[in-house]
Every structure is written in structure tokens, then in C-alpha cells.
C-alpha positions in Angstrom: 148.6 45.3 134.6 146.4 48.2 135.9 149.2 49.9 137.8 148.9 53.8 137.4 152.5 54.0 136.2 151.7 51.6 133.4 148.5 53.5 132.4 150.3 56.9 132.3 153.0 55.3 130.1 150.3 54.0 127.7 148.6 57.3 127.5 151.6 59.4 126.9 152.8 56.9 124.2 149.7 57.9 122.1 150.5 60.5 119.4 149.7 64.2 120.3 146.8 64.5 117.9 145.1 61.4 119.4 145.7 62.7 122.9 144.0 66.0 122.0 141.0 64.0 120.8 140.8 62.1 124.0 141.0 65.3 126.0 138.1 66.8 123.9 136.0 63.7 124.4 136.6 63.8 128.1 135.5 67.5 128.2 132.3 66.6 126.3 131.5 63.9 128.7 132.0 66.3 131.6 129.8 68.9 129.9 127.1 66.2 129.4 127.2 65.4 133.0 126.9 69.0 134.0 124.0 69.5 131.5 122.2 66.4 133.0 122.7 67.8 136.5 121.3 71.2 135.3 118.1 69.5 134.0 117.0 68.7 137.6 114.2 71.1 138.7 114.6 71.5 142.5 111.4 73.6 143.0 108.1 73.9 141.2 108.9 77.6 140.6 111.6 76.6 138.3 109.3 74.8 135.9 108.1 77.0 133.1 104.3 77.7 133.3 102.9 77.2 129.7 100.0 79.5 130.3 102.3 82.4 131.2 104.5 81.6 128.1 101.5 81.4 125.7 102.0 77.7 125.0 98.7 76.5 126.5 98.8 73.3 128.4 102.2 71.6 127.8 105.5 72.4 129.5 108.4 70.7 127.9 111.4 72.8 128.9 114.1 70.4 127.5 112.3 70.0 124.1 111.9 66.3 124.4 108.8 66.3 122.1 108.8 67.0 118.4 106.8 70.0 117.2 104.1 67.7 115.6 103.7 65.9 118.9 103.6 69.2 120.8 100.9 70.6 118.6 98.8 67.4 118.5 98.7 67.1 122.3 97.9 70.8 122.7 95.0 70.5 120.2 93.5 67.6 122.1 93.7 69.4 125.5 92.3 72.6 124.1 89.4 70.9 122.5 88.8 69.1 125.8 88.6 72.4 127.7 86.3 74.0 125.2 83.8 71.1 125.4 84.0 70.1 129.1 85.8 73.0 130.9 88.4 70.6 132.2 91.9 72.3 132.4 94.7 69.8 131.8 98.4 70.4 132.3 101.2 68.1 131.0 104.7 68.6 132.3 107.7 66.6 131.0 111.0 67.1 132.8 114.1 65.0 133.3 114.1 65.0 137.1 113.0 67.0 140.2 114.1 67.4 143.8 115.7 64.2 145.0 114.3 64.8 148.5 110.7 64.7 147.3 108.6 61.9 145.8 106.5 62.2 142.7 103.2 62.6 144.6 104.3 65.5 146.8 106.1 67.3 144.0 103.2 67.0 141.5 100.7 68.0 144.2 102.7 71.1 145.0 103.0 72.0 141.3 99.2 71.6 140.8 98.5 74.0 143.7 101.2 76.4 142.7 99.7 76.9 139.2 96.1 76.6 140.3 95.1 74.1 137.6 91.3 74.0 137.0 88.5 76.5 137.4 88.1 78.0 140.8 85.3 76.4 142.9 84.8 73.8 140.1 88.3 72.5 140.8 88.2 70.5 137.6 91.9 70.4 136.9 94.1 67.5 135.8 98.0 67.3 135.9 100.2 64.7 134.3 103.9 65.0 135.5 106.5 62.8 133.7 110.1 62.6 135.0 112.1 60.8 132.3 115.4 60.3 134.2 113.6 59.1 137.3 111.3 57.0 135.1 108.2 58.0 137.0 104.8 59.6 136.1 102.1 60.9 138.3 98.4 62.0 137.7 96.9 64.6 140.0 93.2 65.5 139.9 91.3 68.4 141.3 88.6 67.9 143.9 85.9 68.1 141.3 87.4 65.3 139.1 88.0 62.8 141.8 84.6 61.2 141.4 84.7 61.2 137.6 88.4 60.1 137.3 89.0 57.6 140.1 92.5 56.7 141.0 92.0 53.2 139.7 91.0 54.5 136.2 94.0 56.7 136.0 96.3 53.8 137.1 94.9 51.6 134.4 95.3 54.3 131.7 98.9 54.8 132.9 99.8 51.2 132.9 98.2 50.4 129.5 99.3 53.5 127.6 102.1 55.4 129.3 104.3 52.6 130.6 104.7 50.6 127.3 105.4 53.7 125.2 107.8 55.2 127.8 109.8 51.9 127.9 110.4 52.4 124.1 111.2 56.1 124.8 108.2 57.1 122.7 107.1 59.8 125.1 105.1 61.9 122.6 103.2 58.9 121.4 102.4 57.7 124.9 101.2 61.1 126.1 99.1 61.7 123.0 97.4 58.4 123.3 96.7 59.1 127.0 95.2 62.5 126.5 93.0 61.3 123.7 91.7 58.5 125.9 91.1 60.9 128.8 89.3 63.3 126.4 87.0 60.6 125.1 86.4 59.4 128.6 85.5 62.8 130.0 83.2 63.6 127.0 80.9 60.6 127.6 77.3 61.8 128.1 77.1 60.8 131.8 80.4 62.5 132.6 79.6 65.7 130.6 76.5 66.2 132.8 78.6 66.0 136.0 81.2 68.4 134.5 78.5 70.8 133.5 77.2 70.9 137.1 80.8 71.6 138.2 81.1 74.5 135.8 77.9 76.0 137.1 79.7 76.4 140.4 82.4 78.4 138.7 81.1 81.9 138.9 84.0 84.4 139.0 83.3 87.4 141.2 83.3 90.3 138.9 81.8 93.7 139.3 79.2 94.8 136.8 80.7 96.9 134.1 78.1 99.1 132.5 80.5 100.9 130.1 79.9 98.3 127.4 76.1 98.7 127.5 76.4 102.5 127.6 78.6 102.4 124.5 76.1 100.1 122.9 73.2 102.6 123.3 75.3 105.5 122.2 76.3 103.7 119.0 72.7 102.6 118.3 71.5 106.2 118.8 74.1 107.6 116.4 73.3 104.9 113.8 69.6 105.8 114.0 70.5 109.5 113.4 72.6 108.5 110.4 69.9 106.3 108.9 67.3 109.2 109.4 69.7 111.6 107.7 70.3 109.3 104.7 66.6 108.6 104.3 66.1 112.4 103.7 68.0 112.1 100.4 65.6 109.5 99.0 62.4 110.6 100.8 59.4 111.0 98.6 61.1 109.6 95.5 59.7 106.6 93.7 62.4 106.0 91.2 63.2 102.5 90.3 66.9 101.7 90.7 68.3 101.0 87.3 71.5 98.9 86.9 74.5 101.0 87.8 77.9 100.6 89.5 76.5 101.2 92.9 73.6 98.7 92.6 76.0 96.1 91.4 78.4 96.7 94.3 75.5 96.6 96.7 74.5 93.1 95.4 78.0 91.7 95.4 78.9 93.1 98.9 75.6 91.8 100.3 76.3 88.3 98.9 79.9 88.4 100.2 78.8 89.5 103.7 76.3 86.6 103.8 79.0 84.1 102.8 81.5 85.5 105.4 79.0 85.6 108.2 77.8 82.0 107.3 81.4 80.7 107.3 82.1 82.4 110.7 79.0 80.9 112.2 79.9 77.4 110.9 83.5 77.7 112.2 82.3 78.9 115.6 79.7 76.1 115.8 82.1 73.2 115.0 84.9 74.7 117.1 82.7 75.0 120.1 83.4 78.7 120.6 79.8 79.9 121.0 80.0 79.3 124.8 83.1 81.5 125.1 81.4 84.3 123.1 78.4 84.2 125.5 80.8 84.2 128.5 82.4 87.4 127.2 79.3 88.9 125.6 79.3 92.1 127.7 82.9 92.8 126.9 82.4 92.1 123.2 79.1 94.0 122.9 80.6 97.4 122.0 82.9 95.9 119.4 80.2 93.7 117.8 77.9 96.6 117.7 80.4 98.9 116.1 81.3 96.4 113.4 77.6 95.6 112.7 76.7 99.3 112.5 79.7 99.9 110.2 78.6 97.2 107.8 74.9 98.2 107.8 75.7 101.9 107.4 78.1 101.0 104.6 75.3 99.3 102.7 72.8 102.0 103.5 75.1 104.7 102.0 75.7 102.5 99.0 71.9 102.1 98.5 71.5 105.9 98.7 74.2 106.4 96.0 72.5 103.8 93.8 69.2 105.6 94.3 70.7 109.0 93.4 72.4 107.5 90.4 68.9 106.3 89.2 67.2 109.6 90.1 69.8 111.8 88.4 70.6 110.4 85.0 72.8 113.3 84.0 76.3 112.9 85.3 76.8 116.6 86.1 73.6 116.7 88.2 74.6 113.4 89.9 78.0 114.7 90.9 76.4 117.8 92.5 74.0 115.6 94.4 76.8 113.4 95.6 78.8 116.3 96.8 75.8 117.6 98.7 75.3 114.1 100.3 78.9 113.9 101.5 79.0 117.4 102.9 75.9 116.6 105.0 77.0 113.1 106.1 80.8 113.5 106.6 80.5 112.6 110.3 79.2 109.1 109.5 82.8 108.1 108.6 83.3 107.8 112.4 80.7 105.0 112.5 81.7 103.4 109.2 85.2 104.2 108.1 84.8 102.4 104.7 82.3 105.0 103.6 85.2 107.4 103.2 85.9 105.5 100.0 82.9 106.9 98.2 83.7 110.6 98.3 87.3 109.9 97.3 86.3 107.8 94.3 83.6 110.3 93.2 86.0 113.2 93.6 88.5 111.5 91.3 85.8 110.6 88.8 84.4 114.1 88.7 87.9 115.6 88.2 88.5 113.2 85.3 85.2 114.3 83.8 85.7 118.0 84.3 86.8 118.5 80.7 83.7 116.8 79.5 81.5 119.6 80.8 83.7 122.4 79.5 81.6 124.2 76.8 82.4 123.4 73.2 82.8 126.0 70.6 80.6 126.1 67.5 81.9 126.9 64.0 81.7 130.6 64.7 83.8 130.2 67.9 80.9 130.8 70.2 80.4 128.6 73.3 77.6 125.9 72.9 75.1 125.0 75.6 75.0 121.4 77.0 71.5 120.0 77.4 71.1 118.6 80.9 69.6 115.1 80.7 67.4 115.6 83.8 66.2 119.1 82.9 66.0 119.6 79.1 62.6 118.2 78.0 63.5 118.5 74.3 66.8 116.7 74.5 65.7 113.3 73.2 64.8 114.8 69.8 68.5 115.1 69.1 69.0 111.4 69.7 68.1 108.4 67.5 66.0 105.5 68.8 69.1 103.4 69.1 70.9 106.1 71.1 67.9 106.5 73.4 67.9 102.7 73.9 71.6 102.8 74.8 70.9 105.4 77.5 67.9 103.3 78.7 70.2 100.3 79.1 72.8 102.5 80.7 75.5 101.3 78.3 76.2 104.7 76.8 75.3 108.2 77.8 75.3 111.2 75.4 76.3 114.8 75.8 74.1 116.9 73.5 75.5 120.4 72.7 73.5 123.0 70.9 74.4 126.5 69.7 72.2 129.6 69.2 72.9 129.2 65.4 71.2 125.8 65.5 74.4 123.8 65.3 74.3 120.4 67.2 76.9 118.0 68.4 76.2 114.6 70.1 79.2 113.0 71.9 78.9 109.5 73.5 80.5 108.4 76.8 80.7 104.9 78.4 78.1 104.4 81.1 77.9 102.0 84.1 76.9 98.9 82.0 79.1 99.6 79.0 80.9 96.2 79.1 77.6 94.2 79.6 76.0 95.3 76.4 78.1 94.5 73.3 77.6 96.2 69.9 74.9 94.8 67.8 76.3 93.7 64.4 73.0 94.5 62.7 72.3 98.1 63.8 75.6 99.1 65.3 74.3 100.2 68.7 75.5 98.9 72.0 72.2 97.3 72.8 72.8 93.5 72.8 71.3 91.9 75.9 73.1 89.5 78.3 73.2 85.8 77.5 69.8 84.2 77.1 69.1 80.5 76.7 66.3 79.7 74.3 64.6 76.3 73.8 65.0 74.7 70.3 63.5 71.3 71.1 61.9 70.5 74.5 63.3 67.7 76.7 61.0 64.8 77.2 60.8 62.3 80.1 63.7 60.2 78.7 65.1 62.2 75.8 67.3 65.2 76.0 66.3 68.6 74.5 68.3 71.2 72.6 68.7 74.8 73.3 70.9 77.8 72.3 72.5 80.7 74.0 72.0 84.0 72.2 72.2 87.7 72.7 69.1 89.7 71.5 69.4 93.3 70.4 67.0 95.4 72.5 66.8 97.9 69.6 66.4 95.9 66.4 65.6 92.5 67.9 68.5 90.9 66.0 69.6 87.6 67.4 73.3 86.8 67.8 74.0 83.0 68.2 76.6 82.1 70.9 76.5 78.3 71.3 74.2 75.3 71.5 73.3 73.6 74.8 71.9 70.3 75.7 69.0 70.0 78.2 68.9 66.8 80.3 65.8 64.5 80.2 63.1 65.5 82.6 63.7 62.3 84.7 67.3 63.2 85.2 66.5 66.8 86.1 64.1 65.7 88.8 66.5 63.0 90.2 69.6 65.2 90.1 70.8 66.3 93.4 74.0 67.2 95.1 75.2 66.7 98.6 77.6 68.8 100.5 80.1 67.5 103.0 82.5 69.3 105.1 85.0 68.8 107.8 85.0 70.6 111.1 88.0 72.5 112.3 88.9 74.2 115.5 91.0 77.2 116.4 94.3 76.7 118.2 94.3 79.8 120.2 91.2 80.0 122.4 93.1 79.0 125.6 96.7 79.1 124.7 97.7 81.9 126.9 96.8 83.8 130.1 96.7 81.8 133.3 95.1 78.8 134.9 91.7 79.0 136.4 92.7 78.9 140.1 91.7 75.4 141.0 93.1 73.2 143.7 93.5 69.5 144.6 93.1 67.1 147.5 95.8 64.8 146.1 93.7 62.5 144.1 95.3 60.7 141.2 97.6 57.8 140.4 101.2 57.2 139.4 103.7 54.6 138.5 107.1 53.9 137.0 108.5 52.1 134.0 
């Protein structure tokens, strides 16, 4: 029944469309066989190096693992290196040279990449060949005592083999690297690994350029601070609330929060040690950024001081122009300070029409009384207007003529929005919200209060809302706790090259 003539007759009796489908299926099978043959890596040079490709620790050229599995394994191995210094490589390929066994091929790959730190030799390789159904651990010289062959064999038999039999390659490898990470981070093992890392001292020539740059930057910053201090020297003016003093407070608070968050992230991610390792390289950049921030705040403080010293806007604009003409070179140390002259230039141009002399009823130009120079200026203002200028909510331009004609024109000042108009006297002199006690809270009984705004001119009180004050016992017992979760970066060791370690062939392997 299986004679060739009979088979040919059966095939050609099939309709043409079906014959076409059979031919296409046969071609797909052939292509599949060719693809399977192409997945065999004959030499270690053909295996993609994850360090060179910026993928960290895991080489999966055929894409066997999902992206989630890939990221999870990489995260564990990166965290292990940060905390212990151990470099781990995981390689998943279908097959390798049929003339080599798993031990020789994995050992050759280990030495070819140089897994582990030089001299410390604290590298670890896990090679998985899915079509050959074999795995192999290889350890560097330094790990042979910490990770005995028997331990690796047990881990492989209990975690890799059962998962690989179910073709759950990602789950098996993830469970294995987690177990190895926990094992290597045991206190007794960490001490041994630390002693290994102390042997890892890369031979590098001393680079003094970073320290030279550091001292140059510090010298220039001292010169800048000395120059800025000249604009406030000998003045004992109390800084009143203004836009610059408010910016100074907000930026200082923001800087403290940002620095605090960075320190917390570095602490929980274990990156402090890496910063210290590269301190000499990072020193010029850290110094430049630090000086930039400090100089930024110092210039802002100088502007806030000038704003308080020169209450008249025209005088203040002139003082600011003088400041920027003298300190223009400081932009090199702190580029953000360029923002100040630009903003003040725009503001002075917008206010230029304000200082254009007015004409009196006879068509003669009037004279503007400078707030910082005219001693008799306040006699033209009422007590409410003087209080507005004291609170910096409004500022007034007082114009007088030789004929005795007077004009008083208001302009919004720095705290204009913070002081609403008082409904009683009509001046913009209401204070910020103040909480007053109506009935005091006792040990076990709540108290009552009210939020109000008080006019700084006529003392009128504007009610906003009532508030309840908790009993004293609750106030003393009330507390809050903060909790957080630690995170880690995923880029500290994801690219570059391996550390240059070698192996004596320690490890273990098996099949499934």
C-alpha cells in the first residue's frame, strides 16, 4: 500500500488548491528546520554580550523570556552587584557547538567575557541550553568557597529542573537568582565578599584635573561672594516681604526637599558606594552644581536686600542695573542668575511710562517725589496710604508742580494679592488669616476658634470661618507616622563591560 506509485497517484488526485497548501506547509517546515539549525551558537564569540549591548546581565538572543521576566531578573542581579560586588551573567540559548560539552563551553564563555571583578574574581555564570536541555553554573576563583559545587547543584535540581521541565524558563531562572542573591547577602558571606572586593584595586593613574578644577571653582565662587557682599556692606536694613524674599524662601525649601529625596533614594538603592568610588571624577561636576545653587541664592538674597533698601522703584531699578553690570561674569558659575536681569529689564521697560513726567493744569511738567530721597513726601499721603506702603501692598507715585498742584497715583506692590481691601476703611491693609481663640479647649472638651483678617489700619475684623480645637488630651496624643518603600535604579550597571574576572572551572550543572 505504500508503493511510491500509489503515493504519487494519491497526491496528484488532490485538488490544485489543496496541493498548494501542502507545498506551503512543507516550505514552512523546512524554514523552521533551517531556523532551528541557525539558533546553534558554534563559538562563544557569537553569543551577544549583554554588557556591550547595554542590557546588563542577561543574554537572551532568541527572545525566549518575556519583557517582565527579563526586567525582573535584571533587577535582582543589579541589586546583588550593588550590595555584594558579585557580577552575574545569565545566558539562554537553544544550543551550542555539538563537539563541546556544557562545562567546557560555559568555562570558555566565562573567560572570554571576563565575568567578575579583576583580582577579586567574584563572577558567576548560568548557561542554559534549551534544545540540549542542559544548564551549567560556573563560578570565579573567589566564589568557589562561598558557592560550593554541591550548593549550586542543589539549587539547580530544586529550582531550575522542575521549572524547565514545564518550559517555565523565566520563572525558574528568576527563582534561582533570587535564592542566590539571598544566599550571598547573608552576613557571613557578605564579610567574605567584602574582603574579596578589597583585593579589587584597578590600576589607575592619579588624575589631578578634577582637584585643580575644584580649587579654581572655589576661588571664583569666593570672589563672586565677596563682590556681592559689597552691595549690602554696612547696611542694616531689615528685609521686608517682597517678591525676592518670597522666592528665596520657596527655592530654599524646594532645594532641601530635592536634596533630601536624592539622599533617601541613594541610601535605599545602595548607590553611595558607587559615588565614593567615582568621587574624584564627579568632584568638578558636584562642585559646579553646588556653587551654582549657592550663588543663585546669594544673588537672590542681594536682590531682596536691595528691594528693602531702595523702596522707590526707580531707584531700585538703577541699583539692579548697577549690580548686573558689575556681576555679569557670575553667569558662568551660575547660569540661572541670567534670569534676574532679563526679568528686571522687562519689568523696567513696562514701568517706563510710569516715570514719564505728568503735566499739570497749565501744561507744565510735574516733579515726581522719590520715595527714598524726598523727606516731605509722606505729608501728601494719608495714614492708610502710608500703611499700604509699609505693608508693601501698594506704592504711590507723588507728583507735585511749582504751582502747588499734587497728584497721587497708586501702583500694585510685591504683596498686593496678600492684603485684600478692608471693607471698613477701603485701604488694602487686611492682614493674612489669623486664628483667634473664642473658647479654650480643656482636657476633654473641644474649644472654639475663628479665622479672621484684621485691618492693620483701622483694626476692623473680618470674619472668615469658625474652627474647632481638639481637646488637650487628643492634641498631646495625636501623632503621625511616615512609611515609605525603598526603590532602586535600574541603570547603575546596565552597560559597559564586565570587570575582567576569571574562573578555575568551579560550579555545577545538570539536565532535565
